[in-house]
Structures are given as C-alpha cells and as structure tokens.
BANU-378080 format. One record per atom (N, C-alpha, C): chain; atom name; x, y, z. Coordinates in steps of 0.001 Angstrom, whole numbers. Layout:
ATOM unit site       u       v       w
ATOM    A   CA       X       Y       Z
...
This chain:
ATOM unit site       u       v       w
ATOM    A    N   56579   36893  -99964
ATOM    A   CA   57910   37337 -100352
ATOM    A    C   58547   38179  -99251
ATOM    A    N   57721   38936  -98519
ATOM    A   CA   58261   39768  -97456
ATOM    A    C   58839   38902  -96345
ATOM    A    N   58163   37825  -96007
ATOM    A   CA   58660   36930  -94958
ATOM    A    C   59953   36269  -95407
ATOM    A    N   60049   35894  -96686
ATOM    A   CA   61283   35297  -97186
ATOM    A    C   62429   36292  -97105
ATOM    A    N   62144   37544  -97471
ATOM    A   CA   63176   38574  -97399
ATOM    A    C   63595   38814  -95961
ATOM    A    N   62618   38808  -95079
ATOM    A   CA   62941   39035  -93668
ATOM    A    C   63775   37878  -93123
ATOM    A    N   63415   36645  -93472
ATOM    A   CA   64196   35493  -93019
ATOM    A    C   65614   35557  -93569
ATOM    A    N   65769   35962  -94808
ATOM    A   CA   67088   36091  -95425
ATOM    A    C   67899   37148  -94681
ATOM    A    N   67232   38256  -94329
ATOM    A   CA   67883   39335  -93595
ATOM    A    C   68327   38852  -92211
ATOM    A    N   67489   38061  -91554
ATOM    A   CA   67829   37534  -90231
ATOM    A    C   69025   36602  -90324
ATOM    A    N   69037   35728  -91345
ATOM    A   CA   70173   34819  -91522
ATOM    A    C   71461   35601  -91775
ATOM    A    N   71354   36665  -92572
ATOM    A   CA   72545   37483  -92839
ATOM    A    C   73051   38126  -91557
ATOM    A    N   72134   38598  -90709
ATOM    A   CA   72531   39201  -89439
ATOM    A    C   73204   38185  -88530
ATOM    A    N   72681   36965  -88499
ATOM    A   CA   73283   35918  -87670
ATOM    A    C   74690   35591  -88174
ATOM    A    N   74824   35484  -89498
ATOM    A   CA   76144   35197  -90068
ATOM    A    C   77128   36316  -89753
ATOM    A    N   76661   37559  -89853
ATOM    A   CA   77519   38700  -89542
ATOM    A    C   77942   38664  -88081
ATOM    A    N   77027   38314  -87195
ATOM    A   CA   77326   38238  -85771
ATOM    A    C   78374   37163  -85501
ATOM    A    N   78208   36007  -86129
ATOM    A   CA   79172   34914  -85931
ATOM    A    C   80541   35328  -86476
ATOM    A    N   80573   35953  -87646
ATOM    A   CA   81853   36398  -88219
ATOM    A    C   82523   37436  -87330
ATOM    A    N   81701   38356  -86781
ATOM    A   CA   82255   39385  -85903
ATOM    A    C   82864   38745  -84663
ATOM    A    N   82151   37782  -84098
ATOM    A   CA   82673   37099  -82911
ATOM    A    C   83959   36355  -83261
ATOM    A    N   84029   35752  -84445
ATOM    A   CA   85234   35036  -84864
ATOM    A    C   86395   35997  -85036
ATOM    A    N   86148   37145  -85629
ATOM    A   CA   87213   38141  -85812
ATOM    A    C   87753   38617  -84468
ATOM    A    N   86840   38821  -83538
ATOM    A   CA   87270   39261  -82209
ATOM    A    C   88169   38207  -81582
ATOM    A    N   87802   36933  -81754
ATOM    A   CA   88605   35861  -81188
ATOM    A    C   89977   35793  -81848
ATOM    A    N   90043   36084  -83123
ATOM    A   CA   91321   36031  -83834
ATOM    A    C   92212   37177  -83388
ATOM    A    N   91647   38339  -83162
ATOM    A   CA   92441   39517  -82792
ATOM    A    C   92945   39416  -81355
ATOM    A    N   92154   38850  -80476
ATOM    A   CA   92503   38776  -79059
ATOM    A    C   93605   37733  -78868
ATOM    A    N   94626   38045  -78073
ATOM    A   CA   95693   37075  -77812
ATOM    A    C   95142   35817  -77147
ATOM    A    N   95803   34710  -77353
ATOM    A   CA   95308   33426  -76861
ATOM    A    C   95206   33367  -75336
ATOM    A    N   96069   34076  -74631
ATOM    A   CA   96032   34025  -73172
ATOM    A    C   94735   34637  -72632
ATOM    A    N   94197   35633  -73347
ATOM    A   CA   92993   36315  -72867
ATOM    A    C   91743   35481  -73159
ATOM    A    N   91775   34683  -74225
ATOM    A   CA   90610   33902  -74604
ATOM    A    C   90501   32690  -73688
ATOM    A    N   89537   32777  -72801
ATOM    A   CA   89269   31688  -71877
ATOM    A    C   87787   31336  -71994
ATOM    A    N   87404   30199  -71481
ATOM    A   CA   85983   29845  -71554
ATOM    A    C   85082   30893  -70900
ATOM    A    N   85558   31535  -69839
ATOM    A   CA   84723   32541  -69180
ATOM    A    C   84561   33780  -70054
ATOM    A    N   85585   34164  -70820
ATOM    A   CA   85454   35333  -71687
ATOM    A    C   84598   35003  -72915
ATOM    A    N   84555   33745  -73323
ATOM    A   CA   83718   33335  -74459
ATOM    A    C   82243   33327  -74084
ATOM    A    N   81967   33144  -72811
ATOM    A   CA   80582   33119  -72365
ATOM    A    C   79877   34434  -72653
ATOM    A    N   80554   35549  -72483
ATOM    A   CA   79917   36843  -72722
ATOM    A    C   79545   36992  -74201
ATOM    A    N   80413   36485  -75105
ATOM    A   CA   80085   36553  -76527
ATOM    A    C   78928   35629  -76864
ATOM    A    N   78911   34448  -76279
ATOM    A   CA   77802   33536  -76564
ATOM    A    C   76512   34075  -75959
ATOM    A    N   76617   34747  -74820
ATOM    A   CA   75454   35371  -74212
ATOM    A    C   74931   36484  -75110
ATOM    A    N   75842   37257  -75676
ATOM    A   CA   75452   38326  -76595
ATOM    A    C   74746   37746  -77816
ATOM    A    N   75287   36663  -78361
ATOM    A   CA   74680   36020  -79525
ATOM    A    C   73288   35491  -79176
ATOM    A    N   73143   34916  -77993
ATOM    A   CA   71836   34399  -77572
ATOM    A    C   70837   35541  -77392
ATOM    A    N   71295   36635  -76772
ATOM    A   CA   70419   37799  -76599
ATOM    A    C   69996   38361  -77951
ATOM    A    N   70948   38439  -78861
ATOM    A   CA   70676   38965  -80199
ATOM    A    C   69654   38076  -80914
ATOM    A    N   69828   36784  -80796
ATOM    A   CA   68916   35831  -81426
ATOM    A    C   67515   35966  -80827
ATOM    A    N   67439   36094  -79515
ATOM    A   CA   66144   36243  -78846
ATOM    A    C   65459   37528  -79292
ATOM    A    N   66242   38597  -79423
ATOM    A   CA   65686   39874  -79866
ATOM    A    C   65122   39746  -81280
ATOM    A    N   65852   39066  -82148
ATOM    A   CA   65379   38881  -83520
ATOM    A    C   64086   38075  -83544
ATOM    A    N   63994   37063  -82684
ATOM    A   CA   62775   36256  -82639
ATOM    A    C   61588   37097  -82178
ATOM    A    N   61808   37954  -81197
ATOM    A   CA   60746   38824  -80694
ATOM    A    C   60307   39789  -81791
ATOM    A    N   61283   40384  -82490
ATOM    A   CA   60939   41318  -83558
ATOM    A    C   60206   40613  -84690
ATOM    A    N   60623   39397  -85004
ATOM    A   CA   59945   38635  -86055
ATOM    A    C   58514   38318  -85634
ATOM    A    N   58331   37947  -84368
ATOM    A   CA   56984   37644  -83864
ATOM    A    C   56105   38891  -83923
ATOM    A    N   56659   40049  -83552
ATOM    A   CA   55903   41307  -83644
ATOM    A    C   55494   41588  -85081
ATOM    A    N   56437   41407  -85987
ATOM    A   CA   56172   41670  -87397
ATOM    A    C   55069   40743  -87916
ATOM    A    N   55155   39470  -87586
ATOM    A   CA   54150   38506  -88032
ATOM    A    C   52789   38847  -87431
ATOM    A    N   52761   39201  -86147
ATOM    A   CA   51498   39585  -85504
ATOM    A    C   50900   40817  -86154
ATOM    A    N   51752   41776  -86489
ATOM    A   CA   51274   42997  -87137
ATOM    A    C   50666   42675  -88497
ATOM    A    N   51344   41841  -89277
ATOM    A   CA   50832   41461  -90601
ATOM    A    C   49525   40677  -90461
ATOM    A    N   49454   39792  -89468
ATOM    A   CA   48223   39026  -89240
ATOM    A    C   47058   39952  -88887
ATOM    A    N   47308   40918  -88009
ATOM    A   CA   46237   41829  -87615
ATOM    A    C   45804   42700  -88794
ATOM    A    N   46758   43107  -89642
ATOM    A   CA   46402   43883  -90832
ATOM    A    C   45540   43049  -91773
ATOM    A    N   45917   41794  -91939
ATOM    A   CA   45153   40893  -92813
ATOM    A    C   43742   40677  -92256
ATOM    A    N   43633   40461  -90946
ATOM    A   CA   42326   40266  -90330
ATOM    A    C   41463   41518  -90443
ATOM    A    N   42082   42688  -90277
ATOM    A   CA   41340   43948  -90392
ATOM    A    C   40822   44124  -91818
ATOM    A    N   41676   43803  -92793
ATOM    A   CA   41262   43897  -94189
ATOM    A    C   40083   42977  -94468
ATOM    A    N   40178   41742  -93967
ATOM    A   CA   39112   40761  -94172
ATOM    A    C   37826   41228  -93488
ATOM    A    N   37947   41774  -92270
ATOM    A   CA   36788   42270  -91526
ATOM    A    C   36125   43410  -92291
ATOM    A    N   36924   44339  -92807
ATOM    A   CA   36375   45458  -93575
ATOM    A    C   35658   44969  -94824
ATOM    A    N   36248   43965  -95482
ATOM    A   CA   35632   43407  -96685
ATOM    A    C   34293   42750  -96361
ATOM    A    N   34248   41985  -95272
ATOM    A   CA   32999   41340  -94860
ATOM    A    C   31943   42378  -94478
ATOM    A    N   32392   43433  -93820
ATOM    A   CA   31472   44496  -93427
ATOM    A    C   30891   45187  -94662
ATOM    A    N   31755   45453  -95657
ATOM    A   CA   31305   46067  -96897
ATOM    A    C   30288   45175  -97605
ATOM    A    N   30576   43864  -97649
ATOM    A   CA   29650   42924  -98281
ATOM    A    C   28312   42902  -97547
ATOM    A    N   28331   42957  -96225
ATOM    A   CA   27095   42968  -95442
ATOM    A    C   26287   44232  -95724
ATOM    A    N   26979   45366  -95836
ATOM    A   CA   26281   46622  -96141
ATOM    A    C   25653   46574  -97534
ATOM    A    N   26388   46010  -98496
ATOM    A   CA   25847   45885  -99852
ATOM    A    C   24635   44954  -99870
ATOM    A    N   24706   43861  -99122
ATOM    A   CA   23580   42931  -99052
ATOM    A    C   22363   43605  -98420
ATOM    A    N   22576   44385  -97376
ATOM    A   CA   21484   45101  -96714
ATOM    A    C   20864   46114  -97666
ATOM    A    N   21728   46833  -98382
ATOM    A   CA   21238   47822  -99339
ATOM    A    C   20427   47148 -100451
ATOM    A    N   20903   45998 -100934
ATOM    A   CA   20186   45264 -101976
ATOM    A    C   18831   44779 -101457
ATOM    A    N   18798   44330 -100204
ATOM    A   CA   17545   43867  -99604
ATOM    A    C   16554   45017  -99484
ATOM    A    N   17044   46184  -99042
ATOM    A   CA   16162   47341  -98908
ATOM    A    C   15630   47785 -100270
ATOM    A    N   16502   47750 -101271
ATOM    A   CA   16077   48142 -102616
ATOM    A    C   15037   47170 -103166
ATOM    A    N   15234   45878 -102918
ATOM    A   CA   14279   44867 -103372
ATOM    A    C   12931   45079 -102682
ATOM    A    N   12977   45335 -101386
ATOM    A   CA   11751   45579 -100621
ATOM    A    C   11043   46817 -101151
ATOM    A    N   11833   47847 -101467
ATOM    A   CA   11265   49084 -102000
ATOM    A    C   10553   48812 -103321
ATOM    A    N   11210   48069 -104205
ATOM    A   CA   10630   47778 -105519
ATOM    A    C    9381   46901 -105415
ATOM    A    N    9383   45967 -104468
ATOM    A   CA    8266   45035 -104347
ATOM    A    C    7063   45609 -103614
ATOM    A    N    7291   46473 -102639
ATOM    A   CA    6165   46934 -101817
ATOM    A    C    5854   48415 -101986
ATOM    A    N    6844   49250 -101881
ATOM    A   CA    6591   50694 -101854
ATOM    A    C    6351   51266 -103243
ATOM    A    N    7108   50845 -104224
ATOM    A   CA    6988   51396 -105581
ATOM    A    C    5596   51184 -106173
ATOM    A    N    4989   49990 -106028
ATOM    A   CA    3618   49841 -106556
ATOM    A    C    2612   50793 -105893
ATOM    A    N    2763   51004 -104593
ATOM    A   CA    1861   51924 -103885
ATOM    A    C    2106   53355 -104358
ATOM    A    N    3362   53701 -104586
ATOM    A   CA    3681   55048 -105095
ATOM    A    C    3051   55262 -106474
ATOM    A    N    3120   54251 -107318
ATOM    A   CA    2514   54358 -108649
ATOM    A    C     998   54508 -108555
ATOM    A    N     405   53775 -107626
ATOM    A   CA   -1046   53891 -107411
ATOM    A    C   -1420   55301 -106965
ATOM    A    N    -616   55857 -106068
ATOM    A   CA    -874   57226 -105610
ATOM    A    C    -707   58236 -106750
ATOM    A    N     272   58014 -107620
ATOM    A   CA     468   58911 -108772
ATOM    A    C    -763   58904 -109670
ATOM    A    N   -1323   57717 -109895
ATOM    A   CA   -2523   57600 -110743
ATOM    A    C   -3685   58335 -110098
ATOM    A    N   -3862   58155 -108774
ATOM    A   CA   -4950   58847 -108074
ATOM    A    C   -4772   60358 -108122
ATOM    A    N   -3534   60813 -107941
ATOM    A   CA   -3276   62256 -107963
ATOM    A    C   -3412   62818 -109376
ATOM    A    N   -3089   62036 -110385
ATOM    A   CA   -3209   62496 -111774
ATOM    A    C   -4677   62736 -112125
ATOM    A    N   -5574   61951 -111553
ATOM    A   CA   -7008   62157 -111788
ATOM    A    C   -7469   63502 -111250
ATOM    A    N   -6812   63978 -110183
ATOM    A   CA   -7173   65263 -109559
ATOM    A    C   -6293   66401 -110062
ATOM    A    N   -5397   66133 -110977
ATOM    A   CA   -4422   67115 -111483
ATOM    A    C   -3523   67660 -110371
ATOM    A    N   -3163   66796 -109399
ATOM    A   CA   -2238   67159 -108334
ATOM    A    C    -938   66385 -108531
ATOM    A    N     151   66958 -108010
ATOM    A   CA    1440   66260 -108068
ATOM    A    C    2151   66408 -106733
ATOM    A    N    2914   65395 -106401
ATOM    A   CA    3759   65401 -105210
ATOM    A    C    5170   65003 -105621
ATOM    A    N    6135   65366 -104805
ATOM    A   CA    7509   64945 -105080
ATOM    A    C    7650   63453 -104803
ATOM    A    N    8727   62857 -105331
ATOM    A   CA    8970   61426 -105127
ATOM    A    C    9126   61106 -103633
ATOM    A    N    9801   62004 -102909
ATOM    A   CA    9996   61783 -101474
ATOM    A    C    8662   61792 -100735
ATOM    A    N    7771   62720 -101115
ATOM    A   CA    6450   62780 -100483
ATOM    A    C    5634   61540 -100803
ATOM    A    N    5714   61104 -102055
ATOM    A   CA    4993   59888 -102442
ATOM    A    C    5503   58674 -101675
ATOM    A    N    6816   58611 -101482
ATOM    A   CA    7399   57495 -100736
ATOM    A    C    6908   57496  -99292
ATOM    A    N    6858   58671  -98685
ATOM    A   CA    6384   58777  -97299
ATOM    A    C    4912   58368  -97207
ATOM    A    N    4108   58824  -98153
ATOM    A   CA    2711   58436  -98161
ATOM    A    C    2528   56932  -98371
ATOM    A    N    3350   56354  -99245
ATOM    A   CA    3260   54914  -99499
ATOM    A    C    3628   54131  -98247
ATOM    A    N    4673   54541  -97571
ATOM    A   CA    5076   53869  -96326
ATOM    A    C    3986   53997  -95267
ATOM    A    N    3380   55179  -95202
ATOM    A   CA    2305   55406  -94237
ATOM    A    C    1118   54503  -94546
ATOM    A    N     765   54400  -95832
ATOM    A   CA    -378   53557  -96234
ATOM    A    C     -82   52082  -95914
ATOM    A    N    1145   51638  -96191
ATOM    A   CA    1500   50250  -95881
ATOM    A    C    1500   49987  -94379
ATOM    A    N    1955   50955  -93597
ATOM    A   CA    1973   50794  -92137
ATOM    A    C     552   50762  -91600
ATOM    A    N    -325   51566  -92179
ATOM    A   CA   -1720   51602  -91722
ATOM    A    C   -2447   50317  -92115
ATOM    A    N   -2052   49715  -93252
ATOM    A   CA   -2698   48485  -93715
ATOM    A    C   -2312   47294  -92819
ATOM    A    N   -1200   47365  -92174
ATOM    A   CA    -770   46249  -91324
ATOM    A    C   -1443   46404  -89995
C-alpha cells in the first residue's frame, strides 16, 4: 500500500508540474514563447522526473534492506532457538542421568551438592569417560 501511495503521490507531482508549466505558457506573451524558451521548462521537467526516480529507487532500496534485515534477524533467532533446544536435549539425554546417579551416591553418604555443582561433576565424569 505504501508503494501505491507513493506512486500516486509521484503522479500527482508530475501532473502539478505539467499544469504549472502550462500556466506559465498561458501567462507569457506569445512573442516570448519560443522553442528555445520551452527547452528550459522541458529540461526542468526532465530533471524533476529524474530526481523522483532516484528518490523512488532510494526508498525501494531502503525498504528492501529493512525487509532483508528483518528476515536475517528472524533466521538468527530461529538458529539460536534451535541451538538452545539441541543443548537442552543433550543435557536431558546425557548430563541429567549422571546428575541423578551422583545424587543417589551422595544421598547414601548424607551429602548434598547444589545443582550447578552436580552439573559440573557430571560433565567432568562424562569428559573423563571419553
């Protein structure tokens, strides 16, 4: 919808420019209006049109880069979530059983460790087993 509005705005500007040039031609006496004096108005219209095209291209490029950045951020977020899910799955499959085993061994001795300490010990035991 923004591009449609922008195109509508550009068309309105072009129409206004043409009307302005026509009014100028009507006001100016016929002796002054020569092909050489019309060239400056047509040059102005061409310059104006070129400027609008450049601005439209900038606007489109800006919107494209914003869209690409949004998509990149979304993909990055999805990759982080996938990595986190993989780490959690690995934790549940390998480290958690070892932590539970250590809890049982420590319960026999009436000792307790924090969850973080148990996790470190479990990782150490798994690293030593490899």
